[in-house]
N, C-alpha and C positions, 0 to 999 in steps of 0.2 A: 482487769488491768485498773491502776486506780486512778488513769485521768492522767497523771502526770508524765509528760514528752519522756521521754528513754534517752538519757543522758549519749552525749558522741563520748567515742572514744579515738585514742589517733596512741600510734607506736613508735617508739625511736627504738634503731635496733646498731648494738655497735657490731662491727666482721673484722679480723685477724687474715692479715695477707699472709700468703704463706708462698715460696718457694717451693715449686709441686717438686723441686730432685731433689732438694737439699729438705723438706720440709722445716726449718724454719720459716720466722717470720720475718718479712721483706718490707726492709723499709723504704718503698714505694710510692708511697699514695699519691706524691708529688705527680710521677708518673703514670699512677693510671685517670685520677683527675682530669692530669691533661689529654689523653689519650680521648676520656668521656667527656672532654668538652670539642675536642676538635672531629671527631666520631661518633659518637656517643649520640644518646637523646637529649643531653646535658645544651645541646645549640639551638631545643626548639625553646621560641618566643612563652608560649602558652603551652605549660607542663601541670602534670600534677603533681604532685612532692614523691610518689614513688618513680618519677623519673628525675632524680635528682640526686644526688653524692656531697656529701661534707665531708672533713679535715676533721682531724679529732688530738688531741695534744702526741700523739706521736706518730712515725710517718708509716708505723706497721698495721693502721686501724684507718677502718670506713667510716661511717657514720649512715646509717640511712634513717626515714622516716615514710609517714604516711598520713594522708589526708584525714581529718576526722568527721566519725562516720554511724549512726546509730546502728549499724548491723552488723555481728559477727562474722558473718558473711561474707561482705565487703572487707572489712579489716582484713580477713584472711586472702584474698584477691590482691590486696593491693599490698599488704607485706610480701608474699608469694613475688608480685611483677618487681620491687621496691631493690629483693634479693635479686632477681634478676638484672636486674640495673647495674647492681656489683661486683655479679658475680660475671657479667658479659664484660663490662668496664677492667676486672681483672683477667680473665681471659685472653685481652685482646696487649694487655702488657706482657704475657707468658707469665703470670699469676695465679695464682687460685684466690679466692674466697671463702672462710672458714666461720659459722659460726659456735663459737667457744669464748666459757668468760675468762680463760687468761692466760697466759703462753704458753703449752705443754711442754715442750725442746728448749733445752740454752737455746738462748741468741747470743748475739754481740750485742753491744752496747744502747739501750733505747733513743733512737733518733728523734730529739724534737720538732714538732713542726714548725718551720721558719716563720713564726707569728710570733711578735711581742709581749701580746699575753702568756703565752703558756712558756716563752721563755723567761717571763719573770715568775711563773708559780712554779718553773723550776730554780729558780735561785733564789726565791723563799721558804720554800717546804724540802730543798734539797730533799736526800733518798728519798723523804715519801710520794714527790712526784716523779723523780727519774726512774720505780719501780712500779708507779700509778698506771702501770698499759693495761690493765682491764677492759673485760666488754660485759658493757648490761644491757638488763631495756629497761625501757624505761617507758609507762604507761599514760598515757592523758587522760584523766574525766571532765566532762563539763561539770562548772558548778556554778548557780546563783550567784554566790557577793562570798566573798572573804571572809563575814561574817560564819556563813555557812562552812567553806572550807576548813577552819579552825575549828570548829563544832566536831566535822569529818576527823581531822588530823587525832583530834582529841580522842575520840571512841577507837580507830582502825588498830592506831598501834600495839595493838597486843597479836593479834592476826597478822601481822604483815612477817615476822617468821615463816607461819604455815607458804604465805605464796613465797618465800627464799627456796622452802623446802623444794618446793615445787618443782622450783626453776634450775634447781643446782648443778651449773651445766664443768665444774672446773676442780677438779679433783689433781688429774696432774699438772707439774711444776718443776719445767729446772729435769726434765727428763727422770721423774718419778711424782711418785704417787705420794703427796700431800696426809694422806689421809683422814684429806676432809672430801664431803660432797663439793662441794664449794669453797675453795682456795681464796676465788675471787671475794668475798665478803670479806674475809679475816685482812686483802691486802687492801681492800676499798677501805678500811674501819680505822689506818691509819691515817688519815687525813682526818687532820685536826675538829672540822666540822659535820665528818658522817654520823653515822648511825640513828637507832631510836632514839625517841625524844617526848618525855615527859608531858602531859596536859598544858595546854599552854591555856585557860582557860577565856579567853579572848584575841581579838584584833590585834590591841594592844599588846597583848602579852605573849602574843608571834613575832612583831615589830621586834616589843623588846631585847626579845633571846636574840632577835639576828644579826639588833645593833650592840649587843655587850661582841658577838663574834666578830662583827668587821673591827668594833673598834678595840679588840682582842688582836686581831690579824691572824684571827683562825681560820678566815675569809681573807680571801685578796679583795672582790663583790660579792653581789648577789649571786649570782654565779654559781659561785662556791659552797653556798648555803648546801652541804651535799647528803642534808637528811634522810629518811630513807623514803620519808613523804614530806611533801610540800606544796606549799600554792607557787604555782609558777610563776617563772618572773614576767613572760611577758605578754603570758592568755588565761583567758578565765577558766582554769583551768585548777584540777589535782593534780599535783604527778608522785606518783611510786614509783619508787627507785632501787627499791632494795632488791632486786629481781637479775640472778645469769641471764646474758645474753642464750635462749633455746634453743638448739640444731634444730629442733621439729618446728615446723611454723603453725600447726594445729593447737600444739602447747600451746603455743606463746600467745595463741590468739587464748585458748579458756583460762589463761591468765587474765590479761585482758578484762575478759569477763567476771571472771570474778574478783578482780580490782574494782572492773562498775559496780557490781553487787553491793560490795562493802562499801562504798561512796554513797548509795542508796539508801543504804542501812539502815547505816551512820546519822544522816539526812532527815528518813524518817525519824529517829531516834530522837534528835536533837530537835525536830518539831514537833515532837509529844512530849516534850521536856522530860524525857528521863536523863537520872543523873550519869556522869562520866564515870568509867572505874576507874576507880586507881590504881595508877603503877608506878612502880619504881623506877628509876632508867636502871635502873644495878638490875634490876626482875628484867626488864626490857634486851637487857644487855644482852643475859642469860638465857632467855628465848632465844635470842638469832642467835648466838654461838652452837646452840646442839643444832637448832636447822644446817647453820654449815658444814656442820662437822656433819653428820646423820643422814640428813636431809628425809625422803621417804623409807629410810631403812632401817629403820630403830623410831624411840619415843621421841616425840615434842612436850613442849610444854602446852596443855589445855586452857587457853584462855579465856574460860570459865570457871571451871575447878581451878585453875592453877595448881595445877599437879600432871607428871610426866604420863601420858596413858601412850598407844598407840601411832602410829602416825597414821597411819592409816585413817583408823576413828576422829580422831584431832582435824584431817582433812574431811571430813567427813562431818563431823559439829562445826565446820564453815559452811558447808555447802545448805546445812539444815539452818542455819542462821540467818543467808542470805537468801532462803529459798522465794519470798515474796516478790524478791528484786529481783531473783535471775526470773520468773515464770512472766515476768513482767518484762520483763528485756525478750523476752522469746530466747534465752538459754538455757533451762534447765538440762536436757538434755545436753551442750558441751559440757556442762559440768558431771555432769554422770557418765558418762566415756571418760573422763581424767579422771576418775573418782577410782572407777575401774581400772584404768591405766595408770596408776599412780608411783606403783612400785617397781614394774618392769617395762615401763617407757620412758623412769625418770632420767636425764642426764647421764649422770655422774653412774648411773649404774651402765647403761651402753655404752662407756667411755673404755670403762671396767670389763666391760665384757670382750669391748677390739684388744684389749690388753690382752689378753688370756688365752685369745684367738690367734691375735698374730705375733705372743710375744715380746712385749716392745711398747714403748709410744708414739715408735715412728710409724705402728699399724694403727693406734688410736689417733694419728694425724691424718692420716689415707682417712679413714673409715668417717671421720669430719670432714673432711673434703667430698668425702663418693656425698655422703650424706645431704649436707648444707648443698649441692651443685641438682642434687635430686628433688629438692625442696620445689624449687624455679624452673628445673627441667619438665616436670611433671605437669603443670600448667601451661596451654597456646601462649605463645608468646605475644598476641595479640588483643594486651590488658588495657578495657577499656579504664581512659582517664576522667573521667565528668562524673569525678568523685561531689559529694555534699559538707563539701566543705567547711561549710561554719564559719571556722574563724580561720584570719590570714595567721601564713607562718610566716619567721624574721629565720633569717638567714645565721641569727646566732645568737636566737629565745627562746627559748620554747621550745615546740617540736624542731627547734635547729638545731638545736648541740646540746651534749651531755655536760660538758664544762661552764657552763651558757653563755 
């Protein structure tokens, strides 16, 4: 052990609301939230983050979150509890919650959540916003200062496509195979403030870039600074935002452990005065595109060698690079299990397997709903909410809302 406290992690997930009869998404979040607040855990005054649900940009989405914790096992328990909260509320409204990066089947026009900010986003960004109903997973990792946070951002950028590849869980859209493992990543990249970032160099450099995006109108507000990783708007955390939501909660927590290991490793590199590897934005976008296109089924850009290498080899290089941080956090076994299962258990692979078994995207949706429900039904419902929270959470910032 280094003597440095293990950094806390917190996880946000966006989930889709499905009509179990038609398998199309249902613009019914308001009904689900009403049911939840009147009859569910939301009535309690004192509650953990896992006992809350939030609205999202569109009415066919819900957002869940966990409280910060240092223990990956506790993060998994919380993630399952949060899904149970969403799943039971959806069931009470006659619907099903599913963990998938994008809407698989054609549906009627997406209905914007009745919120002045969301309506303004659609007015400002038009079709980019109207097609933006994707579902991601965001991992918050503690940082000691903004200076440390920016130093970490500058160092982890070339590794973020690897996290995207492992999480890829959105191959089907409009009833067909997009040809991408993560079509969500391609849709999300349409936002003018989204995507990979070059090195900022300093907090001042980071703030300058943010202000340019705000002044140009590319971001309506700070909550719309949709970088693949950013300083959290309201919390003392770095927020990794590049991943698809994962149907398998153990995979989600494994990715969160990798994100924490990356942050800790980059912070140590900064403290030791090591230089920042220089990457142009074009090269980072190319690496991200390849991760979205193929995920773990082909080759990825190796962040050290800067050449294509088998995806499993690149993930292995990531784990080897951050191994001391993984060991200090007790996450080594979790990372090794992920490496062993990285190809066969990838979300896009499992969706395509369901398509092959069932002969269509309806079968994919059925499988997504079943596996999502199994993820929270497999643990007892009496989840302990006495977490080590560490930070306060706000309903519309940080751990409270993906869109800011």
